[in-house]
Each structure stands twice: as C-alpha cells, then as structure tokens.
C-alpha positions in Angstrom: -4.1 20.6 -17.8 -7.9 20.4 -17.3 -9.1 22.9 -14.7 -11.2 20.3 -13.0 -8.0 18.4 -12.3 -6.1 21.4 -10.9 -4.5 20.7 -7.6 -3.9 23.4 -5.0 -0.2 22.9 -4.3 -0.6 24.9 -1.1 -2.9 22.2 0.4 -1.1 19.2 1.8 -4.4 17.3 1.9 -5.0 17.9 -1.9 -1.3 17.0 -2.7 -1.6 13.8 -0.6 -4.9 12.8 -2.3 -3.5 13.4 -5.8 -0.3 11.5 -5.0 -2.2 8.5 -3.6 -4.5 8.6 -6.7 -1.5 8.6 -9.0 0.2 5.8 -7.1 -3.0 3.7 -7.2 -3.4 4.4 -10.9 0.2 3.4 -11.6 0.7 0.5 -9.2 -2.8 -0.7 -8.2 -3.9 -1.1 -4.6 -1.4 -3.8 -3.6 1.6 -1.9 -5.2 0.5 1.4 -3.5 0.3 -0.4 -0.1 3.8 -1.9 -0.5 5.2 1.5 -1.6 3.6 3.3 1.4 5.0 0.7 3.8 8.5 1.7 2.8 8.0 5.1 4.5 7.8 4.7 8.3 8.4 7.6 10.6 10.5 5.7 13.0 11.2 6.9 16.5 14.0 7.2 18.9 17.7 8.1 18.3 19.5 5.1 16.8 22.9 6.8 17.2 22.5 7.1 21.0 20.6 3.8 21.4 23.2 1.6 19.6 25.7 2.4 22.3 23.3 1.6 25.1 22.8 -2.0 23.9 25.6 -4.2 25.1 27.5 -6.2 22.5 26.6 -9.9 22.5 29.5 -12.3 22.0 29.2 -14.5 18.9 29.2 -17.8 20.9 26.1 -16.5 22.8 24.3 -15.8 19.5 25.2 -19.2 18.2 23.9 -20.9 21.3 20.7 -18.9 21.1 20.1 -19.8 17.5 20.8 -23.5 18.2 18.1 -23.5 20.8 15.5 -22.4 18.3 
C-alpha cells in the first residue's frame, strides 16, 4: 500500500472519506447516492408505535382507495 494513501483507521472522518471515495470509484456519483439512501437513521420505536395505531378495517381501506 502506498504511504500517501494510508488511512488512519482511528479517524472516523478519514474512514468516511475513503469509503465514499471507494463507493464513488466503484459505483459513480448516481450509484453512490442510491447506495447511501439505503441507510437512514430512522427514529421512534416501531415496536411501541405499531400498537398505538388502531387497526383499520379492510372495507374502510377499500373505500379510501376507491375515492382516489
């Protein structure tokens, strides 16, 4: 490995920069963007929230979809 290309693995900034450069080299700008969009940090607690949302009867969904 060329010393000019050495990456300080203890530096998150250097690792991030090297990773983005590698992605861009392999996938191009559009592919890198699509790849990065797959990793969202999300928020909330799905497990708790799914029980707070009332179940909607199927006929109500059908009615709603027909109105659109």
